[in-house]
C-alpha positions as CSV (number, residue, x, y, z in Angstrom):
1,M,12.7,28.4,8.3
2,T,10.2,24.8,9.1
3,S,10.4,22.3,6.7
4,K,7.1,22.4,5.8
5,D,8.1,26.6,5.2
6,K,11.2,25.2,3.1
7,V,9.3,23.2,0.6
8,W,6.3,25.2,0.5
9,L,9.0,28.3,-0.4
10,L,10.8,26.0,-3.2
11,K,7.5,24.5,-4.9
12,H,6.4,28.5,-4.9
13,R,9.9,29.9,-6.6
14,I,9.7,26.6,-8.6
15,K,5.9,27.6,-10.6
16,E,7.4,31.4,-10.1
17,A,10.0,30.2,-12.6
18,Q,7.9,28.0,-14.7
19,R,5.6,31.1,-15.5
20,R,8.0,33.2,-16.0
21,L,9.2,30.3,-19.1
22,K,5.9,30.6,-20.5
23,F,6.5,34.4,-20.6
24,I,9.5,34.6,-22.5
25,E,7.9,31.6,-24.6
26,G,5.1,34.1,-25.7
27,K,7.3,36.9,-26.5
28,L,9.7,35.0,-28.3
29,E,6.8,33.7,-30.6
30,D,5.4,37.5,-31.0
31,P,6.3,38.6,-34.6
32,N,6.1,42.1,-33.8
33,N,8.2,41.4,-30.6
34,D,11.6,44.0,-30.8
35,E,13.7,42.8,-27.9
36,A,13.5,39.4,-29.1
37,E,16.7,39.0,-28.6
38,R,16.9,39.9,-24.8
39,W,14.3,37.4,-24.1
40,K,16.3,34.7,-26.0
41,E,19.3,35.5,-23.3
42,A,17.0,35.4,-20.2
43,Y,15.5,32.1,-21.4
44,P,18.4,30.5,-20.2
45,K,19.0,31.8,-17.0
46,V,15.7,31.3,-16.2
47,L,15.5,27.5,-17.2
48,E,18.3,27.0,-15.3
49,K,17.2,28.6,-12.0
50,M,14.3,26.5,-12.4
51,E,16.6,22.9,-12.6
52,S,18.8,24.4,-9.8
53,L,15.2,24.9,-7.2
54,C,14.0,21.3,-8.7
55,S,17.2,19.8,-7.8
56,E,17.5,21.5,-4.3
57,L,13.8,20.2,-3.5
58,Q,14.2,16.9,-5.0
59,E,17.7,16.7,-2.9
60,F,15.9,17.8,0.4
61,L,12.5,14.9,0.3
62,G,15.1,12.5,-0.6
63,W,13.5,11.9,-4.5
64,E,15.5,10.8,-6.9
65,N,15.3,12.2,-10.8
66,T,11.2,12.5,-9.7
67,C,9.1,15.8,-9.7
68,P,5.6,15.7,-8.8
69,W,5.3,19.5,-10.3
70,G,6.5,17.9,-14.0
71,C,8.7,20.5,-14.7
72,E,11.1,20.4,-17.8
73,A,13.7,20.3,-15.7
74,C,13.3,17.2,-14.2
75,L,13.2,13.6,-16.4
76,K,9.8,12.6,-16.4
77,E,6.4,13.4,-14.2
78,K,5.8,10.1,-12.7
79,T,3.3,8.9,-10.2
80,P,3.4,8.2,-6.7
81,L,3.2,4.4,-7.4
82,E,6.0,4.7,-10.4
83,I,8.1,6.4,-8.0
84,F,7.2,3.9,-4.9
85,E,8.1,1.6,-7.5
86,E,11.4,2.7,-9.2
87,Q,13.3,3.8,-5.8
88,G,11.2,1.7,-3.4
89,Y,10.4,4.7,-1.4
90,L,7.6,7.4,-1.1
91,L,7.7,10.3,1.3
92,L,4.6,12.1,2.6
93,W,3.4,14.5,4.7
94,S,0.3,13.2,6.6
95,E,-2.1,15.8,7.5
96,V,-4.3,12.7,9.4
97,L,-0.9,12.1,11.6
98,K,0.9,15.3,10.9
99,D,4.1,14.1,10.3
100,K,6.3,13.0,7.4
101,I,5.9,9.7,6.6
102,A,7.2,7.1,4.4
103,F,5.9,4.5,2.4
104,T,8.9,1.8,1.7
105,K,10.0,-2.2,1.0
106,E,11.3,-3.8,2.3
107,W,15.1,-3.8,0.3
108,A,15.2,0.1,0.3
109,R,14.3,1.4,4.0
110,N,18.1,2.3,4.5
111,K,17.8,4.6,1.7
112,V,14.4,7.1,3.4
113,P,15.8,10.7,4.8
114,K,16.1,10.7,8.7
115,G,13.2,12.5,10.1
116,Y,10.8,10.2,8.2
117,L,8.8,7.5,10.3
118,I,9.2,4.5,7.9
119,Y,6.1,2.3,7.2
120,T,6.9,-0.9,5.1
121,E,4.5,-2.9,2.4
122,E,3.3,-5.6,4.9
123,E,2.8,-2.8,7.6
124,L,0.4,-1.3,5.3
125,R,-0.8,-4.8,3.7
126,K,-2.2,-5.4,7.7
127,L,-3.7,-2.0,8.4
128,F,-5.6,-1.6,4.5
129,S,-5.8,-4.4,3.1
130,Q,-9.5,-6.3,2.2
131,G,-11.0,-2.8,2.4
132,K,-10.1,-2.2,6.2
133,S,-9.8,1.9,6.7
134,S,-9.2,2.8,10.0
135,K,-10.1,5.6,11.7
136,P,-8.5,8.6,12.5
137,A,-7.7,7.8,16.2
138,S,-6.5,4.6,15.5
139,L,-4.2,6.0,12.8
140,R,-2.7,8.5,15.1
141,L,-2.6,6.0,18.4
142,I,-0.5,3.5,15.6
143,H,2.0,6.2,14.7
144,E,2.3,7.0,18.4
145,A,3.5,3.2,19.0
146,K,5.4,3.1,16.2
147,K,7.3,6.2,17.0
148,A,7.9,4.2,20.2
149,S,9.7,1.4,18.2
150,G,6.8,0.2,17.8
151,V,5.9,-2.9,14.6
152,I,2.5,-3.6,13.1
153,T,1.9,-7.0,13.4
154,K,-1.5,-7.7,13.5
155,V,-4.6,-5.6,12.9
156,K,-7.6,-7.0,14.6
157,K,-11.3,-4.3,14.6
158,K,-13.4,-4.1,17.1
159,D,-16.7,-5.4,16.1
């Protein structure tokens, strides 16, 4: 199973657990429900399963105490910028680059899991400061250079 498939599967299972919890909550709120005790017993088991799936996904992706799906099992829903500021890095899948990348603060470089190509804050500033935007082909070329242990030192646009 590829990494992308595993992430999809875990997300799918988390969403399914969330749907089950909402269903159970509906059953528990129904005053005419004869099986309330059964649903009361099921709820903690489903919640525990969802917490376990969230933990597995967080560990797999290298996140700490964050969950982009905002499920009850995680501490709180955070924006990507909040995650970046708190952890010092943000893990992403780039559709343009077709690769896993990490945006990092200098102090957090060593926290990034293996398999992610690191882009530091300074490199991102050089690539995208002052309204600069690069064409996908240029970004892919820069990315390939970084894969070969390159470092972004300067970006010069053609006129």
